[in-house]
C-alpha positions as CSV (number, residue, x, y, z in Angstrom):
1,A,53.5,57.1,42.9
2,I,56.9,56.8,44.2
3,V,59.1,53.9,42.5
4,L,61.2,51.9,44.9
5,D,62.3,49.1,43.1
6,T,62.8,46.9,40.1
7,K,63.3,43.9,38.8
8,S,63.8,42.6,35.3
9,T,63.2,39.4,33.7
10,D,63.7,39.0,29.8
11,L,61.7,41.4,28.2
12,D,59.2,42.5,31.3
13,I,60.2,44.4,34.6
14,L,58.9,43.8,38.1
15,A,58.0,47.3,39.9
16,S,57.4,48.3,43.3
17,L,55.5,51.9,43.3
18,F,54.5,53.2,46.9
19,T,50.8,54.6,46.6
20,F,48.8,57.1,48.0
21,N,45.4,55.5,48.3
22,F,47.1,52.0,48.2
23,G,50.1,51.5,49.4
24,K,52.8,49.2,47.7
25,I,51.8,47.5,44.5
26,I,54.1,45.3,42.6
27,C,53.4,45.9,39.0
28,H,53.8,44.3,36.0
29,L,55.1,46.2,32.6
30,K,55.2,44.1,29.5
31,S,58.5,44.4,27.1
32,A,59.4,47.1,29.2
33,R,62.9,46.0,27.9
34,K,62.5,46.7,24.6
35,I,64.3,49.3,22.9
36,T,61.0,50.7,21.8
37,S,59.4,50.9,25.2
38,K,58.1,54.4,26.2
39,L,57.7,52.9,29.7
40,K,61.6,52.0,31.0
41,G,62.9,55.6,30.9
42,H,59.9,56.6,33.4
43,I,60.9,53.9,35.4
44,S,63.5,54.0,37.9
45,S,64.2,53.9,41.8
46,G,63.6,57.4,43.5
47,N,61.2,58.4,40.7
48,L,57.6,60.7,41.7
49,V,55.4,59.1,39.1
50,V,52.2,59.9,37.3
51,A,50.6,55.9,36.9
52,R,48.1,54.7,35.6
53,I,47.5,50.4,37.0
54,I,44.8,48.3,35.8
55,L,43.8,45.3,37.1
56,G,45.7,42.3,35.0
57,R,43.1,39.4,34.1
58,Q,44.8,36.8,36.7
59,G,44.3,39.5,39.2
60,G,48.1,41.0,39.1
61,F,48.3,44.2,38.8
62,K,49.8,46.0,35.1
63,L,51.5,49.4,34.5
64,A,49.5,51.0,31.4
65,D,51.2,54.6,31.1
66,V,53.5,55.9,33.3
67,L,54.9,59.2,34.0
68,K,58.2,60.6,35.6
69,E,57.4,63.6,37.3
70,K,60.4,64.2,39.5
71,K,63.5,62.4,40.8
72,L,63.6,62.3,44.5
73,N,66.4,62.8,46.5
74,L,66.2,59.6,47.9
75,D,69.0,56.6,48.5
76,F,68.2,53.2,46.1
77,S,69.6,51.1,49.5
78,D,66.8,52.7,51.5
79,L,64.3,52.3,49.5
80,Y,65.3,48.7,48.4
81,L,64.8,47.8,52.6
82,L,61.8,49.7,52.6
83,D,60.4,47.8,50.0
84,K,61.4,44.6,51.7
85,L,59.9,45.9,54.7
86,L,56.5,47.6,53.7
87,P,53.3,44.8,53.2
88,E,51.0,45.0,49.7
89,L,48.1,47.0,49.4
90,D,48.3,48.5,53.4
91,P,48.2,52.5,53.1
92,E,50.4,54.5,54.5
93,K,49.7,58.5,53.9
94,I,51.5,59.6,56.8
95,L,54.3,57.8,54.5
96,Y,53.8,58.4,51.8
97,N,54.2,62.5,52.7
98,K,57.3,62.1,53.9
99,L,58.8,59.8,51.0
100,E,57.6,63.2,48.6
101,N,59.0,65.4,50.4
102,N,62.5,63.8,50.9
103,E,61.9,63.7,54.3
104,F,63.4,59.9,54.8
105,N,64.6,59.4,58.5
106,W,64.7,55.3,59.8
107,S,63.6,55.9,63.1
108,N,60.3,58.1,62.0
109,I,59.5,55.3,59.4
110,L,60.1,52.5,61.7
111,E,57.6,54.6,64.3
112,I,54.9,55.1,61.6
113,L,54.9,51.3,60.6
114,G,54.8,50.4,64.0
115,W,57.9,49.4,65.2
116,S,59.4,52.8,68.1
117,P,63.0,52.5,68.5
118,K,62.4,55.1,71.3
119,E,60.6,52.2,73.0
120,S,62.8,48.9,72.1
121,Q,65.3,47.4,73.1
122,C,68.3,45.0,72.0
123,S,66.7,41.8,71.7
124,I,70.3,39.9,72.5
125,C,71.6,42.0,75.7
126,G,68.7,43.8,76.6
127,S,70.6,47.5,76.2
128,F,67.9,49.9,75.8
129,N,70.7,52.0,73.5
130,V,69.5,50.4,69.3
131,F,71.7,51.5,67.3
132,A,70.0,48.8,64.4
133,F,66.9,47.5,63.5
134,N,67.1,43.6,61.1
135,I,64.4,42.6,58.4
136,G,63.8,40.3,58.6
137,S,63.2,38.9,62.4
138,Q,61.5,42.7,63.3
139,S,63.9,43.0,65.7
140,F,66.5,45.5,67.5
141,F,70.0,45.7,67.6
142,C,72.5,47.7,70.2
143,Q,75.8,48.9,68.1
144,K,78.3,45.5,70.2
145,C,75.0,42.8,68.9
146,S,74.6,44.1,65.5
147,L,78.2,43.0,64.4
148,R,76.5,39.7,64.8
149,F,75.1,40.6,60.9
150,K,75.7,41.2,57.5
151,K,74.7,44.9,56.9
152,N,72.0,44.5,53.8
153,E,70.3,42.7,57.0
154,L,70.6,45.5,58.9
155,I,68.5,48.8,59.1
156,Y,71.2,51.3,60.7
157,L,69.2,54.3,63.2
C-alpha cells in the first residue's frame, strides 16, 4: 500500500492507504502515537508499505502490522489532494502502478479517474485552455478564473 495521509487523535492514528486490489482504505491504528508503538515509524505520507489490514468489530478497517519498504518520491501536498479526490474501496490499478513508479502527473491522474483535462473547458468563461481543477466542484478553470479560489482548493495542471 501507499500511505496517502495520516490524521492523529489522542493516542490513535487514522491512516489513508492506497492499495492495489482495494483502492483507498482508511485504517485505524490503536495506540500508535505511544512512545512504545512500533507502527508509527512506518506510517508516513509517501511510504510504500507492506500492511496487514483486518476488519474490525464495528466494520471499520484496522492496521495490524505494517512494514515500510521504501519512501516514494511524491510530494506530501499532492498525496493530500489525491486522498481527498479518491473514493474509498474503488481500485485504480493503473494509478497505483504509476504512483509506485513515481510517475505523478495530475493531468494523467485526472484522466485515469475520469476527468480528462484535454477535452475540458473553463467552467466560468468557457476557455479550452484549462489550468486548474477544483476538487470540491469537480470543475476545470482557466488561469484567470482560477484566481477566484484559494490555492489549497485547486490542483494545478
